[in-house]
C-alpha positions in Angstrom: -28.9 17.2 35.9 -27.1 20.4 34.3 -24.4 20.3 37.3 -23.7 16.8 36.4 -23.3 17.4 32.6 -21.3 20.4 33.3 -18.7 19.0 35.4 -18.7 15.7 32.8 -17.6 18.0 30.1 -15.0 19.9 32.1 -13.6 16.2 33.3 -13.4 15.4 29.3 -11.8 18.6 28.6 -9.6 18.6 31.7 -8.2 15.1 30.1 -7.7 16.2 26.5 -5.6 19.5 27.4 -3.8 17.3 29.7 -2.1 15.4 27.0 -2.4 18.2 24.4 0.0 19.8 27.1 2.5 17.0 27.9 5.7 16.2 26.4 4.8 13.3 26.1 4.2 12.6 22.5 2.5 9.5 21.9 -0.2 11.1 24.7 0.0 14.1 22.5 -0.3 12.7 19.3 -3.2 10.2 20.4 -5.0 13.6 21.7 -4.6 15.2 18.1 -5.7 12.3 16.4 -9.2 12.4 18.6 -9.8 16.1 18.2 -8.9 16.8 14.4 -8.3 13.5 12.4 -11.7 11.3 13.2 -13.6 14.6 12.5 -15.1 14.3 8.5 -16.1 18.2 8.1 -14.1 19.7 5.5 -12.2 22.2 7.1 -11.0 19.4 9.7 -9.1 18.0 6.8 -8.1 20.8 4.8 -6.4 22.1 8.4 -5.4 18.9 9.2 -3.9 16.9 6.1 -0.5 18.1 6.3 0.5 18.5 10.1 3.9 16.9 10.8 2.9 13.7 12.8 5.0 13.8 16.0 5.1 10.0 16.7 7.5 8.1 13.8 7.2 5.1 15.7 5.7 2.0 14.2 2.0 0.9 15.9 0.7 -1.7 13.8 2.3 -5.0 14.6 2.0 -6.5 11.3 4.3 -6.4 8.3 4.0 -2.8 6.3 5.4 -2.6 2.9 4.8 0.7 0.7 5.8 1.4 -2.8 7.3 4.6 -3.7 6.8 5.3 -7.7 9.7 7.3 -10.1 6.6 9.5 -11.3 5.6 10.8 -7.7 8.1 12.1 -6.1 6.7 13.2 -2.7 6.7 9.5 -1.8 10.4 9.8 -2.1 10.1 12.3 1.3 7.5 10.3 2.8 9.4 7.2 2.6 12.0 9.2 4.5 10.1 11.6 6.8 8.2 8.5 7.9 10.7 5.5 7.7 10.6 4.0 10.9 6.6 3.4 10.1 7.5 0.9 7.3 8.9 -2.6 7.4 9.7 -2.6 3.5 10.0 -0.3 0.8 9.3 -1.1 -2.7 10.7 1.2 -5.2 8.8 0.9 -8.9 11.7 1.2 -10.6 12.2 -1.9 -13.2 10.7 -3.6 -16.0 11.8 -7.1 -17.3 11.0 -9.5 -20.4 12.1 -10.9 -23.5 12.6 -9.3 -26.9 14.2 -9.8 -30.0 17.9 -9.7 -28.5 17.4 -12.0 -25.4 16.2 -11.8 -21.5 16.2 -8.0 -20.4 15.7 -5.8 -17.4 15.4 -2.3 -17.5 15.4 0.4 -15.2 18.5 1.0 -13.9 18.5 4.8 -14.8 15.2 5.1 -12.2 17.4 4.0 -8.7 18.4 6.8 -6.8 21.2 5.5 -4.6 21.5 9.0 -2.5 17.4 8.1 -1.5 18.7 4.8 -0.1 21.3 6.2 1.3 19.4 8.7 3.2 16.4 6.1 4.2 19.6 3.6 5.8 20.9 7.0 7.4 17.6 8.2 8.9 16.4 5.1 10.0 19.6 4.4 11.8 19.3 7.2 13.7 15.3 6.7 14.2 14.3 3.5 14.1 17.1 1.9 16.8 14.6 -0.3 18.3 13.2 -1.9 15.2 15.8 -2.0 12.6 16.2 -0.3 8.9 13.1 -1.0 6.4 14.3 -3.1 3.6 15.0 -1.8 0.1 13.0 -4.7 -2.3 12.2 -2.9 -6.2 9.3 -3.7 -7.6 9.9 -5.8 -11.2 7.0 -5.8 -13.5 7.2 -7.9 -17.0 7.4 -5.6 -19.7 4.1 -5.7 -22.1 1.7 -7.6 -19.6 0.8 -11.0 -19.0 -1.5 -12.4 -22.0 -0.2 -15.9 -22.8 2.1 -14.8 -25.8 4.5 -12.7 -23.8 4.6 -15.3 -21.0 5.2 -18.6 -23.6 8.3 -16.1 -24.7 9.6 -15.1 -21.6 9.6 -17.8 -19.9 10.2 -20.5 -22.3 13.0 -22.4 -21.4 15.0 -22.9 -18.4 18.2 -20.6 -19.6 15.7 -17.8 -20.5 14.5 -18.0 -17.0 18.1 -18.7 -15.7 19.3 -15.5 -17.8 16.3 -13.5 -15.9 17.6 -14.4 -12.4 20.9 -13.3 -13.3 19.9 -9.8 -14.7 17.9 -9.3 -11.7 20.1 -10.6 -9.1 22.7 -7.9 -10.9 20.8 -5.1 -9.9 20.4 -6.5 -5.7 23.9 -7.0 -5.5 24.8 -3.4 -7.1 22.8 -1.6 -5.1 22.5 -4.0 -2.3 18.7 -4.7 -2.3 16.9 -7.0 0.6 15.0 -8.6 -2.2 12.5 -8.4 -5.2 8.8 -7.8 -5.7 8.2 -9.2 -8.9 4.7 -8.0 -9.7 2.4 -10.4 -11.2 -1.1 -8.7 -10.3 -2.4 -10.2 -13.7 -0.9 -13.3 -13.6 -3.4 -16.1 -14.4 -2.0 -19.2 -12.1 -4.5 -21.3 -14.0 -2.8 -21.1 -17.2 -0.4 -23.7 -19.0 2.8 -20.9 -17.9 2.0 -21.9 -14.3 4.8 -24.2 -14.0 7.7 -22.1 -16.2 6.6 -19.1 -14.0 7.1 -21.5 -10.6 10.4 -22.4 -11.7 11.7 -19.2 -12.6 10.5 -17.7 -9.1 12.1 -20.9 -7.3 15.3 -20.3 -9.2 15.1 -16.7 -7.8 14.4 -17.0 -4.6 17.2 -19.4 -3.7 19.8 -16.9 -5.2 18.3 -14.0 -3.2 18.4 -16.6 0.2 22.4 -16.8 -0.4 22.3 -13.3 1.0 18.8 -12.9 3.1 17.0 -11.5 0.2 13.2 -11.5 0.1 11.1 -12.1 -2.8 7.7 -10.6 -2.3 4.9 -11.6 -5.4 1.8 -9.0 -6.0 -1.3 -11.0 -6.7 -4.5 -10.0 -7.7 -7.7 -9.9 -5.9 -9.8 -12.0 -8.4 -9.9 -16.7 -7.0 -9.9 -17.2 -10.9 -6.5 -15.9 -11.3 -5.1 -16.9 -7.9 -6.5 -18.6 -4.6 -5.7 -20.3 -2.0 -4.9 -23.6 -3.6 -1.9 -21.4 -5.6 -0.9 -19.7 -2.3 -0.2 -23.0 -1.5 1.9 -23.9 -4.0 4.1 -21.0 -4.5 4.3 -20.3 -0.3 7.6 -22.3 -0.4 9.6 -19.8 -1.6 7.6 -16.9 -1.5 8.5 -14.8 1.6 4.8 -12.2 1.1 2.5 -12.1 -1.2 0.9 -8.6 -1.9 -2.7 -8.8 -2.5 -4.6 -6.0 -4.4 -7.2 -5.7 -2.5 -8.5 -2.6 -3.8 -9.9 -0.8 -7.2 -13.5 -2.7 -6.2 -15.5 0.2 -8.0 -15.0 1.4 -11.9 -16.9 4.5 -13.9 -19.0 2.0 -15.4 -20.1 0.8 -11.6 -18.8 3.9 -9.6 -17.7 3.5 -5.5 -16.2 2.8 -2.9 -12.3 1.6 -3.7 -12.1 -1.1 -1.2 -15.2 -1.6 0.8 -14.2 -3.5 4.2 -16.6 -6.6 3.8 -15.3 -7.4 0.1 -11.8 -6.9 1.2 -12.2 -9.2 4.2 -13.8 -11.9 2.0 -10.9 -11.7 -0.6 -8.3 -12.2 2.2 -10.4 -15.0 4.4 -10.5 -17.0 0.7 -6.8 -16.6 0.6 -6.2 -17.9 3.8 -8.0 -20.9 3.6 -9.5 -23.0 6.7 -6.3 -23.1 8.3 -4.7 -19.4 8.3 -1.6 -21.3 8.3 0.3 -18.5 5.8 -1.9 -15.8 7.1 1.5 -13.6 7.8 2.6 -13.9 4.7 -0.6 -12.0 3.3 -0.3 -8.5 2.8 -3.4 -6.5 2.5 -3.5 -3.7 -0.3 -4.6 -0.4 0.8 -5.2 2.6 -1.6 -3.8 6.0 -1.0 -5.3 7.4 -3.3 -9.4 8.4 -4.3 -11.9 8.3 -7.0 -13.8 11.1 -8.7 -16.8 9.9 -10.4 -19.1 11.4 -12.8 -22.0 8.5 -12.2 -24.4 10.3 -15.1 -21.1 10.1 -17.9 -19.6 6.4 -16.6 -16.3 8.5 -16.4 -13.9 8.6 -13.6 -10.5 9.1 -12.7 -7.6 8.7 -9.5 -7.3 11.7 -7.7 -4.9 12.5 -5.4 -4.3 13.8 -2.2 -3.7 17.6 -3.4 -6.5 17.5 -5.9 -8.6 16.5 -2.8 -7.6 19.2 -0.6 -7.9 21.8 -3.8 -11.6 20.5 -3.6 -12.6 20.8 -0.5 -11.4 24.4 0.1 -13.2 24.9 -3.2 -16.0 23.1 -3.0 -16.6 23.5 0.7 -19.1 19.7 1.0 -20.2 17.5 3.2 -17.9 15.0 4.1 -19.7 11.4 4.6 -18.6 8.3 6.2 -20.4 5.2 4.4 -20.5 2.8 7.6 -20.7 0.0 5.6 -18.5 0.3 3.0 -16.2 2.5 5.8 -14.8 4.9 3.9 -15.3 8.8 3.4 -16.9 10.6 0.1 -18.3 13.7 -0.9 -20.5 15.2 -3.8 -19.7 18.4 -5.7 -20.7 19.5 -8.5 -19.3 21.3 -12.0 -20.6 22.2 -15.5 -24.3 20.9 -14.3 -22.7 17.4 -13.4 -22.8 15.7 -10.1 -19.3 14.2 -9.0 -18.9 11.8 -6.4 -15.4 11.5 -4.4 -14.5 8.4 -2.2 -11.0 8.9 -0.8 -8.6 7.6 1.5 -8.4 9.0 5.5 -6.6 8.4 8.4 -9.9 6.5 10.1 -10.5 4.6 6.3 -6.5 3.3 7.3 -7.5 2.9 10.7 -10.1 0.6 9.5 -7.4 -1.5 7.3 -5.3 -1.7 9.8 -7.8 -2.9 12.7 -8.7 -5.2 9.6 -5.0 -6.9 9.4 -5.1 -7.3 13.1 -8.3 -9.1 12.7 -7.1 -11.7 10.3 -3.2 -12.1 11.6 -2.1 -10.4 8.3 0.3 -7.5 6.8 -0.2 -4.5 4.9 0.7 -3.0 1.2 0.4 0.6 0.3 -0.5 1.9 -2.8 1.6 4.1 -2.7 3.0 6.4 0.1 3.3 9.3 -2.5 -0.6 9.6 -2.9 -1.9 10.6 0.7 -2.5 12.9 3.2 0.3 12.9 5.6 -2.0 13.0 8.6 -2.8 9.0 7.7 0.8 7.4 8.3 -0.2 8.3 12.2 -2.4 5.7 12.4 0.6 3.2 11.0 
């Protein structure tokens, strides 16, 4: 019996060792992934969090959108390094709205033409089989989506048309491939729906003249946006970027995107026929949360801080089999903190779920996570 066990162990080691020693990058990447990325000890996460990924080809077959923010410069580097993993890059450069002087679009000073050229050049060299990622900046309604602001912003066709003109001026100036409109707090049941639909329709018509895409970021709350709304918006929206994260809060600490919760949200949005599934981009958070349950406090936490805490506290890292997220506890000033954070296994589960649901992914945002996550995509 012992001899059989020893032979089995030797056989498995031979398989892994041969994969690690091979010149085939895919085989080597898979072996390294199984050896390092799926363990849940703090040491393995710290040691492997920033290892360069040799396989930069896209493995996930669905559409992948990645947000990049100007306040987190690491995202620009990640986008360049892993450009072939992403179909759409959405830098959050612009605001729009209406003030005393009329409709406006702000944010051109945030744009990075040199970065765009670098992305397209890198993609031309590395992503020959699948083409270059599309650059589609996000436009955020300044001031929020309450009824007063909506009424002021979309009060007439003239106002809407002016906003379309201003947005298209940015598209043409930088040769963007489309636009993301952040409507993640828009109430599609409100009286602002008809003028907002008219605005989107006009914008989509202008974008289509240059094969541009229109993407709409939407809420995870079906009281604000449900399947019927998706069907109504779908004729002129190419993708819906769905915020399937931020499930927990300081008053209700816990995981960012529990598996069954995310599954139910996408299924409700799909409806029974699932005709428009490929247009849905299931949101995945690349940041974590550090909660102090006793004080009802919590704040977002990025990968660098997570790694710092793991080194300092050497905690036991646990995987929650129901929520399918990693977490750990640590103590500071006699208070217990719980940190939930994304890992390669977390992202792999999201990829598998997206494949099962026949939808895509939208990542918020790529400067916040460990580089080890991108091997999954």
